[in-house]
Backbone and ligand atoms as CSV (ligand in chain L), in Angstrom:
chain,resi,resn,atom,element,x,y,z
A,1,MET,N,N,0.865,-1.242,-0.040
A,1,MET,CA,C,0.044,0.002,0.008
A,1,MET,C,C,0.845,1.329,-0.031
A,2,SER,N,N,0.325,2.370,-0.687
A,2,SER,CA,C,1.186,3.496,-0.680
A,2,SER,C,C,0.789,4.573,0.246
A,3,THR,N,N,0.410,4.070,1.469
A,3,THR,CA,C,0.049,5.013,2.548
A,3,THR,C,C,0.521,4.553,3.882
A,4,ASN,N,N,0.753,5.396,4.665
A,4,ASN,CA,C,1.286,4.962,6.108
A,4,ASN,C,C,0.164,4.823,7.087
A,5,ILE,N,N,-1.054,4.939,6.697
A,5,ILE,CA,C,-2.138,4.808,7.570
A,5,ILE,C,C,-2.172,3.397,8.301
A,6,ASP,N,N,-2.209,3.402,9.551
A,6,ASP,CA,C,-2.365,2.146,10.312
A,6,ASP,C,C,-3.606,1.558,10.037
A,7,LEU,N,N,-3.716,0.193,9.847
A,7,LEU,CA,C,-4.948,-0.361,9.558
A,7,LEU,C,C,-5.808,-0.477,10.852
A,8,ASP,N,N,-5.152,-0.264,12.069
A,8,ASP,CA,C,-5.922,-0.109,13.345
A,8,ASP,C,C,-6.658,1.304,13.320
A,9,ASP,N,N,-6.086,2.234,12.734
A,9,ASP,CA,C,-6.794,3.507,12.578
A,9,ASP,C,C,-8.062,3.440,11.637
A,10,LEU,N,N,-7.838,2.582,10.630
A,10,LEU,CA,C,-9.051,2.346,9.786
A,10,LEU,C,C,-10.231,1.700,10.601
A,11,LEU,N,N,-9.849,0.680,11.430
A,11,LEU,CA,C,-10.869,-0.001,12.214
A,11,LEU,C,C,-11.403,0.919,13.206
A,12,ALA,N,N,-10.649,1.777,13.718
A,12,ALA,CA,C,-11.156,2.821,14.737
A,12,ALA,C,C,-12.187,3.693,13.992
A,13,ALA,N,N,-11.941,4.124,12.753
A,13,ALA,CA,C,-12.792,4.937,12.030
A,13,ALA,C,C,-14.079,4.279,11.750
A,14,ALA,N,N,-14.024,2.886,11.451
A,14,ALA,CA,C,-15.184,2.110,11.317
A,14,ALA,C,C,-16.043,1.984,12.514
A,15,ARG,N,N,-15.368,1.966,13.721
A,15,ARG,CA,C,-16.048,1.879,15.008
A,15,ARG,C,C,-16.730,3.207,15.182
A,16,ASP,N,N,-16.141,4.272,14.941
A,16,ASP,CA,C,-16.831,5.547,15.080
A,16,ASP,C,C,-17.995,5.750,14.184
A,17,ALA,N,N,-17.811,5.274,12.992
A,17,ALA,CA,C,-18.996,5.298,11.988
A,17,ALA,C,C,-20.218,4.523,12.415
A,18,ALA,N,N,-19.846,3.378,13.009
A,18,ALA,CA,C,-21.110,2.597,13.449
A,18,ALA,C,C,-22.004,3.247,14.500
A,19,GLN,N,N,-21.394,4.308,15.216
A,19,GLN,CA,C,-22.173,5.044,16.156
A,19,GLN,C,C,-23.397,5.780,15.400
A,20,HIS,N,N,-23.182,5.955,14.095
A,20,HIS,CA,C,-24.184,6.808,13.334
A,20,HIS,C,C,-25.210,5.798,12.610
A,21,ALA,N,N,-25.079,4.495,12.930
A,21,ALA,CA,C,-25.979,3.664,12.232
A,21,ALA,C,C,-27.456,3.873,12.527
A,22,TYR,N,N,-28.258,3.775,11.407
A,22,TYR,CA,C,-29.795,3.957,11.620
A,22,TYR,C,C,-30.388,2.654,11.531
A,23,VAL,N,N,-30.644,2.077,12.737
A,23,VAL,CA,C,-31.091,0.620,12.805
A,23,VAL,C,C,-32.313,0.522,13.585
A,24,PRO,N,N,-33.469,1.111,13.305
A,24,PRO,CA,C,-34.626,1.004,14.072
A,24,PRO,C,C,-35.106,-0.429,14.121
A,25,TYR,N,N,-34.802,-1.183,13.102
A,25,TYR,CA,C,-35.395,-2.653,12.953
A,25,TYR,C,C,-34.469,-3.693,13.468
A,26,SER,N,N,-33.159,-3.661,13.307
A,26,SER,CA,C,-32.364,-4.722,13.691
A,26,SER,C,C,-31.510,-4.390,14.950
A,27,SER,N,N,-31.438,-3.165,15.400
A,27,SER,CA,C,-30.510,-2.699,16.405
A,27,SER,C,C,-29.234,-3.320,16.377
A,28,PHE,N,N,-28.710,-3.449,15.199
A,28,PHE,CA,C,-27.422,-4.091,14.848
A,28,PHE,C,C,-26.570,-2.968,14.148
A,29,ARG,N,N,-25.695,-2.300,15.069
A,29,ARG,CA,C,-25.008,-1.092,14.364
A,29,ARG,C,C,-23.630,-1.598,13.806
A,30,VAL,N,N,-23.566,-1.291,12.445
A,30,VAL,CA,C,-22.341,-1.655,11.699
A,30,VAL,C,C,-21.638,-0.449,11.171
A,31,GLY,N,N,-20.407,-0.481,11.164
A,31,GLY,CA,C,-19.567,0.702,10.570
A,31,GLY,C,C,-18.549,0.083,9.615
A,32,ALA,N,N,-18.234,0.921,8.692
A,32,ALA,CA,C,-17.131,0.470,7.755
A,32,ALA,C,C,-16.340,1.711,7.416
A,33,ALA,N,N,-15.133,1.528,7.117
A,33,ALA,CA,C,-14.155,2.582,6.748
A,33,ALA,C,C,-13.188,2.145,5.402
A,34,VAL,N,N,-13.254,2.946,4.437
A,34,VAL,CA,C,-12.488,2.678,3.270
A,34,VAL,C,C,-11.314,3.617,3.298
A,35,LEU,N,N,-10.142,2.999,2.971
A,35,LEU,CA,C,-8.931,3.776,2.801
A,35,LEU,C,C,-8.601,3.949,1.358
A,36,THR,N,N,-8.281,5.109,0.974
A,36,THR,CA,C,-7.945,5.525,-0.418
A,36,THR,C,C,-6.399,5.605,-0.555
A,37,ALA,N,N,-5.933,5.521,-1.751
A,37,ALA,CA,C,-4.491,5.605,-1.985
A,37,ALA,C,C,-3.816,6.791,-1.542
A,38,ASP,N,N,-4.618,7.939,-1.428
A,38,ASP,CA,C,-3.975,9.176,-0.909
A,38,ASP,C,C,-4.020,9.279,0.601
A,39,GLY,N,N,-4.655,8.217,1.258
A,39,GLY,CA,C,-4.571,8.216,2.677
A,39,GLY,C,C,-5.891,8.762,3.281
A,40,THR,N,N,-6.912,9.123,2.348
A,40,THR,CA,C,-8.226,9.556,2.858
A,40,THR,C,C,-9.022,8.309,3.494
A,41,ILE,N,N,-9.701,8.651,4.493
A,41,ILE,CA,C,-10.651,7.582,5.046
A,41,ILE,C,C,-11.985,8.018,4.808
A,42,ILE,N,N,-12.752,7.184,4.236
A,42,ILE,CA,C,-14.315,7.455,3.869
A,42,ILE,C,C,-15.043,6.493,4.861
A,43,THR,N,N,-16.031,6.881,5.637
A,43,THR,CA,C,-16.681,5.875,6.389
A,43,THR,C,C,-18.234,5.797,6.089
A,44,GLY,N,N,-18.820,4.715,6.539
A,44,GLY,CA,C,-20.286,4.490,6.283
A,44,GLY,C,C,-20.782,3.738,7.413
A,45,CYS,N,N,-22.093,3.734,7.443
A,45,CYS,CA,C,-22.742,2.881,8.487
A,45,CYS,C,C,-24.051,2.307,7.751
A,46,ASN,N,N,-24.594,1.412,8.433
A,46,ASN,CA,C,-25.857,0.754,7.839
A,46,ASN,C,C,-27.014,1.784,7.968
A,47,VAL,N,N,-27.917,1.841,7.052
A,47,VAL,CA,C,-29.009,2.722,7.140
A,47,VAL,C,C,-30.239,1.844,6.607
A,48,GLU,N,N,-31.165,1.538,7.631
A,48,GLU,CA,C,-32.240,0.689,7.435
A,48,GLU,C,C,-33.463,1.496,6.938
A,49,ASN,N,N,-34.555,0.572,6.480
A,49,ASN,CA,C,-35.720,1.153,5.991
A,49,ASN,C,C,-36.871,0.307,6.341
A,50,ALA,N,N,-38.065,0.916,6.532
A,50,ALA,CA,C,-39.270,0.183,6.896
A,50,ALA,C,C,-39.576,-0.912,5.806
A,51,SER,N,N,-39.225,-0.586,4.622
A,51,SER,CA,C,-39.243,-1.670,3.571
A,51,SER,C,C,-37.911,-2.343,3.649
A,52,TYR,N,N,-37.788,-3.329,4.318
A,52,TYR,CA,C,-36.495,-3.947,4.849
A,52,TYR,C,C,-35.409,-4.110,3.882
A,53,GLY,N,N,-35.817,-4.577,2.648
A,53,GLY,CA,C,-34.920,-4.796,1.525
A,53,GLY,C,C,-34.243,-3.555,1.026
A,54,LEU,N,N,-34.689,-2.358,1.347
A,54,LEU,CA,C,-34.035,-1.242,0.942
A,54,LEU,C,C,-32.948,-0.744,1.853
A,55,SER,N,N,-32.716,-1.499,2.953
A,55,SER,CA,C,-31.709,-1.118,3.966
A,55,SER,C,C,-30.306,-1.275,3.208
A,56,ASN,N,N,-29.415,-0.400,3.508
A,56,ASN,CA,C,-28.019,-0.399,3.037
A,56,ASN,C,C,-27.038,-0.681,4.061
A,57,CYS,N,N,-26.059,-1.732,3.671
A,57,CYS,CA,C,-25.063,-2.130,4.677
A,57,CYS,C,C,-24.082,-1.014,4.775
A,58,ALA,N,N,-23.468,-1.032,5.891
A,58,ALA,CA,C,-22.282,-0.037,6.116
A,58,ALA,C,C,-21.144,-0.099,5.109
A,59,GLU,N,N,-20.807,-1.279,4.741
A,59,GLU,CA,C,-19.737,-1.355,3.666
A,59,GLU,C,C,-20.097,-0.653,2.350
A,60,ARG,N,N,-21.293,-0.985,1.923
A,60,ARG,CA,C,-21.660,-0.335,0.734
A,60,ARG,C,C,-21.960,1.117,0.785
A,61,THR,N,N,-22.409,1.653,2.007
A,61,THR,CA,C,-22.525,3.036,2.243
A,61,THR,C,C,-21.131,3.721,2.211
A,62,ALA,N,N,-20.150,3.078,2.702
A,62,ALA,CA,C,-18.803,3.689,2.691
A,62,ALA,C,C,-18.233,3.630,1.282
A,63,LEU,N,N,-18.360,2.464,0.613
A,63,LEU,CA,C,-17.749,2.317,-0.711
A,63,LEU,C,C,-18.466,3.311,-1.665
A,64,PHE,N,N,-19.785,3.475,-1.654
A,64,PHE,CA,C,-20.515,4.390,-2.541
A,64,PHE,C,C,-20.233,5.838,-2.084
A,65,SER,N,N,-19.931,5.973,-0.891
A,65,SER,CA,C,-19.723,7.489,-0.471
A,65,SER,C,C,-18.306,7.801,-0.986
A,66,ALA,N,N,-17.304,6.896,-0.967
A,66,ALA,CA,C,-15.999,7.161,-1.479
A,66,ALA,C,C,-15.958,7.445,-2.949
A,67,VAL,N,N,-16.705,6.622,-3.707
A,67,VAL,CA,C,-16.913,7.010,-5.040
A,67,VAL,C,C,-17.545,8.281,-5.415
A,68,ALA,N,N,-18.627,8.591,-4.630
A,68,ALA,CA,C,-19.369,9.784,-4.785
A,68,ALA,C,C,-18.491,11.022,-4.444
A,69,ALA,N,N,-17.484,10.853,-3.681
A,69,ALA,CA,C,-16.521,11.861,-3.239
A,69,ALA,C,C,-15.444,12.052,-4.207
A,70,GLY,N,N,-15.374,11.213,-5.210
A,70,GLY,CA,C,-14.394,11.297,-6.300
A,70,GLY,C,C,-13.244,10.370,-6.219
A,71,HIS,N,N,-13.315,9.407,-5.172
A,71,HIS,CA,C,-12.228,8.470,-5.018
A,71,HIS,C,C,-12.429,7.315,-5.980
A,72,ARG,N,N,-11.387,6.930,-6.661
A,72,ARG,CA,C,-11.419,5.600,-7.402
A,72,ARG,C,C,-10.337,4.580,-6.952
A,73,ASP,N,N,-9.327,5.138,-6.368
A,73,ASP,CA,C,-8.221,4.291,-5.919
A,73,ASP,C,C,-8.318,3.953,-4.576
A,74,LEU,N,N,-9.210,2.860,-4.259
A,74,LEU,CA,C,-9.397,2.410,-3.026
A,74,LEU,C,C,-8.464,1.138,-2.671
A,75,VAL,N,N,-7.950,1.218,-1.437
A,75,VAL,CA,C,-6.918,0.194,-1.155
A,75,VAL,C,C,-7.234,-0.737,0.065
A,76,ALA,N,N,-8.175,-0.444,0.859
A,76,ALA,CA,C,-8.483,-1.267,2.034
A,76,ALA,C,C,-9.820,-0.917,2.585
A,77,ILE,N,N,-10.345,-1.817,3.339
A,77,ILE,CA,C,-11.669,-1.551,3.967
A,77,ILE,C,C,-11.683,-2.316,5.282
A,78,ALA,N,N,-12.275,-1.636,6.351
A,78,ALA,CA,C,-12.464,-2.207,7.647
A,78,ALA,C,C,-13.907,-2.301,8.016
A,79,VAL,N,N,-14.388,-3.296,8.735
A,79,VAL,CA,C,-15.728,-3.382,9.131
A,79,VAL,C,C,-15.799,-3.764,10.538
A,80,THR,N,N,-16.873,-3.313,11.318
A,80,THR,CA,C,-17.171,-3.794,12.581
A,80,THR,C,C,-18.540,-3.640,12.873
A,81,CYS,N,N,-19.047,-4.359,14.002
A,81,CYS,CA,C,-20.379,-4.143,14.413
A,81,CYS,C,C,-20.267,-3.924,16.023
A,82,LEU,N,N,-21.110,-3.061,16.557
A,82,LEU,CA,C,-21.053,-2.740,17.866
A,82,LEU,C,C,-22.023,-3.712,18.707
A,83,ASP,N,N,-22.895,-4.454,18.021
A,83,ASP,CA,C,-23.844,-5.224,18.713
A,83,ASP,C,C,-23.822,-6.741,18.308
A,84,GLY,N,N,-24.764,-7.429,18.835
A,84,GLY,CA,C,-24.796,-8.916,18.376
A,84,GLY,C,C,-25.075,-9.653,19.829
A,85,ASP,N,N,-24.732,-10.937,19.758
A,85,ASP,CA,C,-25.024,-11.754,20.932
A,85,ASP,C,C,-24.055,-11.405,22.049
A,86,PRO,N,N,-24.617,-10.913,23.191
A,86,PRO,CA,C,-23.637,-10.419,24.349
A,86,PRO,C,C,-22.911,-11.575,24.843
A,87,SER,N,N,-23.138,-12.876,24.641
A,87,SER,CA,C,-22.430,-13.912,25.200
A,87,SER,C,C,-21.118,-14.269,24.495
A,88,GLN,N,N,-21.002,-13.672,23.281
A,88,GLN,CA,C,-19.730,-13.918,22.473
A,88,GLN,C,C,-19.383,-12.714,21.832
A,89,PRO,N,N,-17.961,-12.437,21.416
A,89,PRO,CA,C,-17.661,-11.335,20.803
A,89,PRO,C,C,-18.419,-11.084,19.542
A,90,ALA,N,N,-18.792,-9.757,19.406
A,90,ALA,CA,C,-19.577,-9.418,18.101
A,90,ALA,C,C,-18.590,-9.483,17.004
A,91,THR,N,N,-18.970,-10.231,16.007
A,91,THR,CA,C,-18.244,-10.237,14.792
A,91,THR,C,C,-19.146,-9.963,13.726
A,92,LEU,N,N,-18.635,-9.411,12.597
A,92,LEU,CA,C,-19.433,-9.266,11.300
A,92,LEU,C,C,-18.533,-9.498,10.119
A,93,VAL,N,N,-18.810,-10.580,9.383
A,93,VAL,CA,C,-18.178,-10.773,8.132
A,93,VAL,C,C,-19.088,-10.156,7.036
A,94,PRO,N,N,-18.474,-9.478,6.134
A,94,PRO,CA,C,-19.313,-8.791,5.109
A,94,PRO,C,C,-20.271,-9.778,4.343
A,95,CYS,N,N,-21.488,-9.259,4.077
A,95,CYS,CA,C,-22.516,-10.053,3.394
A,95,CYS,C,C,-22.046,-10.309,1.920
A,96,GLY,N,N,-22.759,-11.169,1.266
A,96,GLY,CA,C,-22.402,-11.466,-0.129
A,96,GLY,C,C,-22.500,-10.237,-1.081
A,97,ALA,N,N,-23.648,-9.552,-0.818
A,97,ALA,CA,C,-23.816,-8.313,-1.766
A,97,ALA,C,C,-22.584,-7.309,-1.591
A,98,CYS,N,N,-22.256,-7.146,-0.261
A,98,CYS,CA,C,-21.130,-6.159,-0.112
A,98,CYS,C,C,-19.796,-6.720,-0.625
A,99,ARG,N,N,-19.588,-8.116,-0.622
A,99,ARG,CA,C,-18.352,-8.594,-1.110
A,99,ARG,C,C,-18.268,-8.462,-2.665
A,100,GLN,N,N,-19.466,-8.544,-3.354
A,100,GLN,CA,C,-19.518,-8.313,-4.837
A,100,GLN,C,C,-19.202,-6.833,-5.070
A,101,VAL,N,N,-19.828,-5.950,-4.287
A,101,VAL,CA,C,-19.423,-4.506,-4.518
A,101,VAL,C,C,-17.937,-4.106,-4.157
A,102,MET,N,N,-17.376,-4.817,-3.270
A,102,MET,CA,C,-15.985,-4.738,-2.919
A,102,MET,C,C,-15.135,-5.132,-4.125
A,103,VAL,N,N,-15.589,-6.211,-4.784
A,103,VAL,CA,C,-14.734,-6.770,-5.834
A,103,VAL,C,C,-14.769,-5.727,-7.039
A,104,GLU,N,N,-15.951,-4.983,-7.138
A,104,GLU,CA,C,-16.010,-3.976,-8.204
A,104,GLU,C,C,-15.027,-2.902,-7.889
A,105,LEU,N,N,-14.815,-2.521,-6.640
A,105,LEU,CA,C,-14.141,-1.089,-6.356
A,105,LEU,C,C,-12.850,-1.303,-5.685
A,106,LEU,N,N,-12.439,-2.438,-5.194
A,106,LEU,CA,C,-11.167,-2.781,-4.498
A,106,LEU,C,C,-10.354,-3.720,-5.292
A,107,PRO,N,N,-8.925,-3.667,-5.235
A,107,PRO,CA,C,-8.169,-4.811,-5.834
A,107,PRO,C,C,-8.341,-6.162,-5.170
A,108,ALA,N,N,-8.151,-7.189,-5.841
A,108,ALA,CA,C,-8.316,-8.470,-5.223
A,108,ALA,C,C,-7.493,-8.746,-3.961
A,109,HIS,N,N,-6.263,-8.124,-3.872
A,109,HIS,CA,C,-5.367,-8.373,-2.705
A,109,HIS,C,C,-5.702,-7.487,-1.680
A,110,ALA,N,N,-6.610,-6.473,-1.800
A,110,ALA,CA,C,-6.953,-5.454,-0.970
A,110,ALA,C,C,-7.231,-6.068,0.579
A,111,PRO,N,N,-6.626,-5.459,1.549
A,111,PRO,CA,C,-7.074,-5.945,2.963
A,111,PRO,C,C,-8.390,-5.627,3.238
A,112,VAL,N,N,-9.081,-6.611,3.800
A,112,VAL,CA,C,-10.365,-6.454,4.448
A,112,VAL,C,C,-10.208,-6.775,5.988
A,113,ILE,N,N,-10.341,-5.740,6.744
A,113,ILE,CA,C,-10.055,-5.794,8.154
A,113,ILE,C,C,-11.344,-6.165,8.872
A,114,ILE,N,N,-11.493,-7.188,9.514
A,114,ILE,CA,C,-12.762,-7.610,10.129
A,114,ILE,C,C,-12.630,-7.567,11.643
A,115,ASP,N,N,-13.288,-6.722,12.395
A,115,ASP,CA,C,-13.091,-6.507,13.770
A,115,ASP,C,C,-13.221,-7.763,14.375
A,116,GLN,N,N,-12.400,-8.120,15.408
A,116,GLN,CA,C,-12.377,-9.305,16.223
A,116,GLN,C,C,-11.924,-10.544,15.500
A,117,VAL,N,N,-11.756,-10.462,14.200
A,117,VAL,CA,C,-11.282,-11.643,13.425
A,117,VAL,C,C,-9.945,-11.477,12.839
A,118,GLY,N,N,-9.778,-10.329,12.166
A,118,GLY,CA,C,-8.414,-10.095,11.696
A,118,GLY,C,C,-8.481,-9.660,10.181
A,119,ALA,N,N,-7.334,-9.679,9.508
A,119,ALA,CA,C,-7.312,-9.234,8.118
A,119,ALA,C,C,-7.418,-10.414,7.228
A,120,THR,N,N,-8.257,-10.276,6.133
A,120,THR,CA,C,-8.302,-11.128,5.032
A,120,THR,C,C,-8.218,-10.306,3.796
A,121,THR,N,N,-8.469,-11.024,2.727
A,121,THR,CA,C,-8.437,-10.324,1.314
A,121,THR,C,C,-9.779,-10.557,0.624
A,122,LEU,N,N,-9.996,-9.811,-0.362
A,122,LEU,CA,C,-11.202,-10.110,-1.257
A,122,LEU,C,C,-11.054,-11.400,-1.991
A,123,ASP,N,N,-9.827,-11.668,-2.307
A,123,ASP,CA,C,-9.608,-13.065,-2.979
A,123,ASP,C,C,-10.135,-14.242,-2.079
A,124,GLU,N,N,-9.962,-14.099,-0.811
A,124,GLU,CA,C,-10.435,-15.130,0.127
A,124,GLU,C,C,-11.925,-15.007,0.357
A,125,LEU,N,N,-12.513,-13.738,0.448
A,125,LEU,CA,C,-13.852,-13.611,0.755
A,125,LEU,C,C,-14.788,-13.999,-0.342
A,126,LEU,N,N,-14.342,-13.701,-1.579
A,126,LEU,CA,C,-15.121,-13.934,-2.814
A,126,LEU,C,C,-14.284,-14.435,-3.973
A,127,PRO,N,N,-13.902,-15.700,-3.879
A,127,PRO,CA,C,-13.048,-16.297,-4.933
A,127,PRO,C,C,-13.987,-16.538,-6.178
A,128,ASN,N,N,-13.329,-16.414,-7.273
A,128,ASN,CA,C,-14.019,-16.550,-8.561
A,128,ASN,C,C,-15.158,-15.684,-8.745
A,129,ALA,N,N,-14.936,-14.394,-8.333
A,129,ALA,CA,C,-16.056,-13.397,-8.387
A,129,ALA,C,C,-16.526,-13.169,-9.775
A,130,PHE,N,N,-17.740,-12.801,-9.934
A,130,PHE,CA,C,-18.283,-12.418,-11.200
A,130,PHE,C,C,-17.781,-11.059,-11.594
A,131,ARG,N,N,-17.219,-10.981,-12.704
A,131,ARG,CA,C,-16.757,-9.671,-13.410
A,131,ARG,C,C,-17.056,-9.579,-14.831
A,132,LEU,N,N,-17.222,-8.417,-15.365
A,132,LEU,CA,C,-17.450,-8.313,-16.733
A,132,LEU,C,C,-16.265,-8.163,-17.540
A,133,SER,N,N,-15.113,-7.886,-16.893
A,133,SER,CA,C,-13.857,-7.832,-17.612
A,133,SER,C,C,-12.712,-8.707,-16.873
L,1,LIG,N1,N,-25.311,-5.322,7.689
L,1,LIG,C1,C,-24.262,-4.631,7.392
L,1,LIG,O1,O,-24.239,-3.358,7.451
L,1,LIG,N2,N,-23.263,-5.195,6.680
L,1,LIG,C2,C,-23.130,-6.519,6.527
L,1,LIG,O2,O,-22.112,-7.024,5.784
L,1,LIG,C3,C,-24.179,-7.511,6.804
L,1,LIG,C4,C,-25.351,-6.843,7.520
L,1,LIG,C5,C,-26.457,-4.738,8.330
L,1,LIG,C6,C,-27.705,-4.706,7.517
L,1,LIG,C7,C,-28.800,-4.533,8.513
L,1,LIG,O3,O,-28.963,-3.236,8.802
L,1,LIG,C8,C,-28.180,-5.248,9.805
L,1,LIG,O4,O,-26.757,-5.337,9.495
L,1,LIG,C9,C,-28.826,-6.542,10.121
L,1,LIG,O5,O,-28.853,-7.391,8.958
């Protein structure tokens, strides 16, 4: 990566973003943070809707926000959730829809930092992904 941003800082940004989650239906607060090649961090949270299927995951909020802000050179993403089963550490691995969107916008070797789990890559999360090119 061409940046000195610590991946722990990226995870911290994801945790901050999760505080903004709009989750009246699931009460499951998720945050994500995308790192760009110039060191910018763009964050996102999940935003739910009374028409449940219209809810947007934190990862896609962050990725779409990064693109909307003019960033195309994305290098890493971190995700976290603040809620879940209190009897075990809260973990969140990105859903299939978000993995497909990551494949579109991040390189295959891009680190995906999953809170409480560790670092993986898109190659591992979605092997043989659908692409048009
Ligand atoms: N959610 C995310 O934000 N990211 C994922 O990868 C999986 C699920 C959100 C969607 C919904 O608001 C809540 O978690 C419960 O599914």
